[in-house]
C-alpha positions in Angstrom: 82.4 104.4 32.3 79.7 106.5 30.6 76.0 106.3 31.7 75.1 104.4 28.6 77.9 101.9 29.0 76.8 101.3 32.5 73.3 100.8 31.2 74.4 98.1 28.8 76.3 96.4 31.6 73.1 96.3 33.6 71.2 94.9 30.7 73.7 92.1 30.3 73.5 91.5 33.9 69.7 91.4 33.8 69.6 89.0 30.8 72.3 86.8 32.5 70.6 86.9 35.8 70.9 83.6 37.8 67.2 83.8 38.4 64.2 85.1 36.5 60.7 85.3 37.8 57.5 86.8 36.8 54.2 87.6 38.6 52.2 86.9 35.4 53.5 84.7 32.5 50.2 84.3 30.7 51.6 86.8 28.0 53.8 85.2 25.2 56.1 88.2 25.2 56.6 88.0 29.1 57.5 84.3 28.8 59.9 85.1 25.9 61.8 87.6 28.1 61.9 85.3 31.1 62.9 82.3 29.2 65.7 84.3 27.4 67.1 85.4 30.8 67.0 81.7 32.1 68.7 80.5 28.9 71.5 83.0 29.0 72.1 82.1 32.6 72.6 78.5 31.6 74.9 79.4 28.7 77.1 81.4 31.1 77.3 78.4 33.4 78.1 76.0 30.6 80.7 78.2 28.9 82.9 78.9 32.0 85.6 76.6 30.7 85.9 78.1 27.2 84.4 81.5 26.7 87.6 83.5 27.2 89.9 81.0 25.8 87.8 80.3 22.6 85.7 83.4 21.9 84.6 82.5 18.5 82.9 79.4 20.0 81.2 81.6 22.6 80.2 84.1 20.0 78.5 81.3 17.9 76.7 80.0 21.1 75.4 83.6 21.9 74.3 83.8 18.3 72.4 80.6 18.3 70.6 81.5 21.4 69.7 85.2 20.5 69.0 84.9 16.8 65.6 83.2 17.2 64.3 85.6 19.9 65.8 89.1 18.6 64.4 90.7 15.5 67.9 91.9 14.3 66.5 92.7 10.8 63.8 95.1 12.2 66.2 96.4 14.7 68.7 97.3 12.0 66.0 98.9 9.7 64.9 101.1 12.6 68.7 102.1 13.1 69.1 103.1 9.4 65.8 105.0 9.5 65.4 107.2 6.4 68.6 105.6 5.0 67.0 102.3 4.8 64.8 103.4 1.8 67.8 104.7 0.0 69.8 101.4 0.6 69.9 98.7 -1.9 68.7 95.2 -0.9 72.3 94.1 -0.7 73.2 97.1 1.4 70.3 96.4 3.7 71.2 92.8 4.2 74.9 93.6 4.7 74.0 96.3 7.4 71.6 94.0 9.2 74.3 91.2 9.4 76.9 93.7 10.4 74.6 95.0 13.0 73.7 91.7 14.3 77.3 90.5 14.7 78.4 93.8 16.3 75.8 93.2 19.0 76.4 89.6 19.4 80.1 90.3 19.9 79.2 93.1 22.4 76.9 90.9 24.3 79.5 88.0 24.4 82.2 90.2 25.8 80.1 91.6 28.4 78.4 88.2 29.4 81.8 86.8 30.4 81.9 89.4 33.2 78.4 89.6 34.7 77.0 86.4 36.2 74.9 87.6 39.1 71.5 89.3 39.6 67.8 88.7 39.3 65.3 89.7 36.7 61.7 90.4 37.7 59.4 90.3 34.8 56.4 92.6 35.7 52.8 91.9 34.8 51.2 94.2 32.2 49.5 97.1 33.9 47.3 98.2 30.8 45.7 96.7 27.8 48.1 96.6 24.8 47.7 99.5 22.3 48.7 97.4 19.2 47.8 93.8 18.5 51.3 92.9 17.2 53.4 95.0 19.7 54.0 94.6 23.5 56.1 96.2 25.9 57.6 93.9 28.7 58.6 95.8 31.9 61.3 94.2 34.0 63.4 95.1 37.0 67.0 94.2 37.5 67.6 93.6 41.2 71.4 93.7 42.0 71.0 93.6 45.8 71.6 97.3 46.3 69.7 98.9 43.3 66.8 98.2 41.2 66.9 99.3 37.6 64.1 99.3 35.1 64.5 97.7 31.6 61.7 97.7 29.0 61.7 95.2 26.2 59.7 96.1 23.0 58.5 92.9 21.4 56.8 92.5 18.0 54.8 89.6 16.5 56.3 88.3 13.3 54.4 87.0 10.2 55.5 83.6 11.4 53.5 84.0 14.6 56.5 84.3 16.8 57.3 87.1 19.3 60.7 88.6 19.1 62.6 91.4 21.0 62.9 94.5 18.7 64.1 97.2 21.0 65.3 97.8 24.6 65.1 100.8 27.0 67.5 100.7 29.9 66.8 103.2 32.7 65.1 105.6 30.4 67.8 105.2 27.5 66.3 103.9 24.3 68.8 101.7 22.7 67.3 101.7 19.2 67.1 105.6 19.2 70.8 105.9 20.5 72.1 103.7 17.7 70.0 105.6 15.2 71.6 108.8 16.3 75.0 107.2 16.0 74.3 105.9 12.5 72.9 109.4 11.5 76.1 111.1 12.8 78.1 108.7 10.4 75.9 109.3 7.6 76.3 113.1 8.0 80.2 112.7 8.3 82.1 114.2 5.4 84.7 111.5 5.7 82.2 109.0 4.1 80.6 111.3 1.5 77.2 109.8 2.1 78.4 106.5 0.6 76.4 104.0 2.4 78.9 101.2 1.7 81.7 103.2 3.5 79.2 104.1 6.3 78.2 100.5 6.9 81.8 99.4 7.0 82.8 102.2 9.4 79.8 101.9 11.6 80.2 98.1 11.9 83.8 98.7 13.0 83.0 101.3 15.5 80.2 99.5 17.4 82.2 96.2 16.9 84.8 97.5 19.4 82.5 96.3 22.2 80.6 97.8 25.1 83.2 100.6 25.6 82.1 102.2 22.4 78.3 102.7 23.4 77.6 106.1 24.4 80.3 107.8 22.2 79.6 109.8 19.1 81.3 108.2 16.2 81.5 111.6 14.3 83.5 113.2 17.1 85.6 110.1 18.1 89.2 110.9 17.3 90.4 107.3 17.2 87.8 106.4 14.5 88.3 109.7 12.7 91.8 108.4 11.7 90.5 104.8 11.0 89.1 105.1 7.5 88.5 101.5 6.4 89.1 102.7 2.7 92.4 104.4 3.4 94.5 101.5 1.9 92.4 101.7 -1.3 93.3 105.5 -1.7 97.1 104.9 -1.6 
């Protein structure tokens, strides 16, 4: 298991912790993170009888829970970085949707295996630097180890706070995905075609947690899996 894959597992364990507590929940972003942990724990308990036998139902349940609290569109925009400006509105929408579902699927697959742990939501230790952005520091207590996880939350135009990025034990998830997308965009196999890049990237990340931490541009299995191969024959 790579260090990044292990980090994702810890994140899932943290969000799915059977208990979530905070020293100070006066901050809306802090309440958001704590409530999300509690809701995911309840979902895991309620889905024990069907999650593995009916994964599509479980994916839908995870989607219903996370979509209101995670800024998938903003997350996806940050991953595309400079390529976002080059993309058409249709491509932006398609990538955001593919990005969302690849994460939902990865979360759902990992959630079925991690059901213990405790999340400690730490109070802010300094005034916020930006009125519409907050960092929420948490600790995942596993009984033997303590792992830091930082959630970046942003205030949307509708007045709701949402999670827009995550750092796990010093690994910035958004930057890691951005690097993966940039690798695919530079890959000669796709010729700079954003439609092909989006399709291939979604397939790569959609494999699940085991794909995180790999470099898509050097992954031999994916090098042979051109989603447009059939159209060329």
